[in-house]
Structure formats: structure tokens, C-alpha cells
C-alpha positions as CSV (number, residue, x, y, z in Angstrom):
1,A,55.1,-7.2,-14.1
2,R,51.9,-9.2,-13.4
3,T,54.0,-12.0,-11.8
4,S,55.8,-9.4,-9.6
5,M,52.5,-7.9,-8.6
6,R,51.0,-11.3,-7.7
7,S,54.0,-12.0,-5.4
8,E,53.8,-8.4,-4.0
9,Q,57.2,-7.4,-5.5
10,Y,55.8,-4.0,-6.2
11,S,59.1,-2.2,-6.7
12,R,60.1,-4.7,-9.4
13,A,56.6,-4.4,-11.0
14,Q,57.0,-0.6,-10.9
15,D,60.3,-0.7,-12.7
16,L,59.0,-3.0,-15.4
17,L,55.8,-1.0,-16.0
18,D,57.7,2.3,-16.1
19,Q,59.8,0.7,-18.9
20,V,56.7,-0.5,-20.7
21,V,55.1,2.9,-20.8
22,V,58.3,4.5,-22.1
23,I,58.9,1.8,-24.8
24,A,55.3,1.5,-25.8
25,P,53.5,4.7,-24.8
26,E,50.5,3.9,-27.1
27,Y,49.9,0.5,-25.4
28,S,46.9,1.2,-23.2
29,E,47.3,-2.0,-21.2
30,G,50.7,-0.9,-19.9
31,W,49.2,2.2,-18.5
32,N,46.2,0.3,-17.1
33,L,48.4,-2.3,-15.3
34,R,50.5,0.5,-13.9
35,A,47.3,2.2,-12.7
36,T,46.4,-1.1,-11.0
37,L,49.8,-1.2,-9.3
38,H,49.3,2.3,-8.0
39,F,45.9,1.3,-6.7
40,Y,47.4,-1.7,-4.8
41,R,49.8,0.7,-3.2
42,Q,47.0,3.1,-2.3
43,D,48.6,5.8,-4.5
44,F,45.3,7.0,-5.9
45,S,46.4,10.2,-7.6
46,R,49.0,8.3,-9.7
47,S,46.5,5.6,-10.4
48,I,44.0,8.2,-11.6
49,S,46.6,9.8,-13.8
50,D,47.4,6.4,-15.5
51,I,43.7,5.6,-15.8
52,E,43.2,8.9,-17.7
53,T,46.0,8.0,-20.1
54,T,44.5,4.5,-20.5
55,L,41.1,6.0,-21.4
56,R,42.6,8.6,-23.7
57,L,44.2,5.7,-25.6
58,E,41.2,3.3,-25.3
59,P,38.0,5.1,-24.3
60,R,36.1,1.8,-24.0
61,H,38.5,0.2,-21.5
62,F,35.9,-0.9,-19.0
63,G,38.6,-2.2,-16.6
64,A,40.1,1.2,-16.3
65,L,36.7,2.8,-15.8
66,S,35.9,0.2,-13.1
67,G,39.2,1.1,-11.4
68,L,38.3,4.8,-11.6
69,A,34.9,4.1,-10.0
70,A,36.5,2.0,-7.2
71,I,38.9,4.8,-6.4
72,M,36.2,7.4,-6.4
73,Q,34.2,5.3,-4.0
74,R,37.3,4.9,-1.7
75,L,37.6,8.7,-1.7
76,D,33.9,9.1,-0.9
77,R,33.3,10.8,-4.2
78,D,30.2,8.8,-4.8
79,E,28.6,10.9,-7.6
80,E,31.8,10.6,-9.6
81,A,32.0,6.9,-8.9
82,L,28.4,6.5,-10.1
83,R,29.1,8.3,-13.3
84,A,32.1,6.0,-13.9
85,W,30.0,2.9,-13.2
86,Y,27.3,4.1,-15.7
87,K,30.1,4.4,-18.3
88,V,31.1,0.8,-17.6
89,L,27.5,-0.3,-18.1
90,E,27.3,1.6,-21.4
91,I,30.3,-0.5,-22.6
92,Y,29.6,-3.8,-20.8
93,P,25.9,-4.0,-19.7
94,A,26.3,-7.4,-18.2
95,N,29.0,-6.4,-15.7
96,K,27.7,-7.6,-12.4
97,Q,30.1,-5.5,-10.3
98,A,28.9,-2.3,-12.1
99,Q,25.3,-3.3,-11.8
100,E,25.6,-3.9,-8.0
101,S,27.6,-0.8,-7.5
102,V,25.1,1.4,-9.3
103,I,22.3,0.1,-7.2
104,K,24.2,0.6,-3.9
105,L,25.4,4.1,-4.9
106,E,22.0,5.2,-6.2
107,E,20.4,4.1,-2.9
108,K,23.1,5.8,-0.8
109,L,22.9,9.0,-2.8
110,A,19.1,9.0,-2.6
111,G,19.3,8.6,1.1
112,S,21.7,11.4,1.6
113,R,19.5,13.8,-0.4
114,T,16.4,13.3,1.8
């Protein structure tokens, strides 16, 4: 599935990942990779759904939380994005992307409140 995604064969990747989540529904990375595929395809509602399953199976999956934060930012849901980035930092304090995103979002939100 990863190889198919890298070569932008998204339909093939979708077929493979659909099989993964059926065969191994408790494998969080199958759900997370399918969420990533949906993200690439700009299908944010399906991506969020798979992220929620990933986090139910593995609550400390900082990659899934990062994906959720990125989606919330794309949807201009900055407060939700900020909460997701904070969760990433609770798990992985050295995550540079989360650190930078928190600073930018805090500044943006502070500016919108004044």
C-alpha cells in the first residue's frame, strides 16, 4: 500500500488498505495508513474517521494526532487543531512540527481575539 501511495496509485492502495483493516482490525497502523491515503485524496471526513479508529486502538499514536491537527488546520478549525497539537506534545515533546504549529496557532488565535 505504501509503494502504491508513493507512486500515486491511490485506487490500488485503497483496495489493499481496505483488506488490511478487514483482516487485522486491531492493527492501528492499517487504519492510520488508510487515514493518510484519505488525506492525500482530500477526503477529510473519511480520514478523520480512520484517525479516530487509530486513536481508539493506540491513544498515543502521535502520527495520527498530527494528521488530525493538520486536517483541522486545513478546515480552519484552529482551536481543535491546537488541542491536537498539544496532545502530540504531551506524547512527543521534541516534535518540531508540533512545537512550530502550536506557536503559530497560539499567535493566530490571540490575534483573532483582540
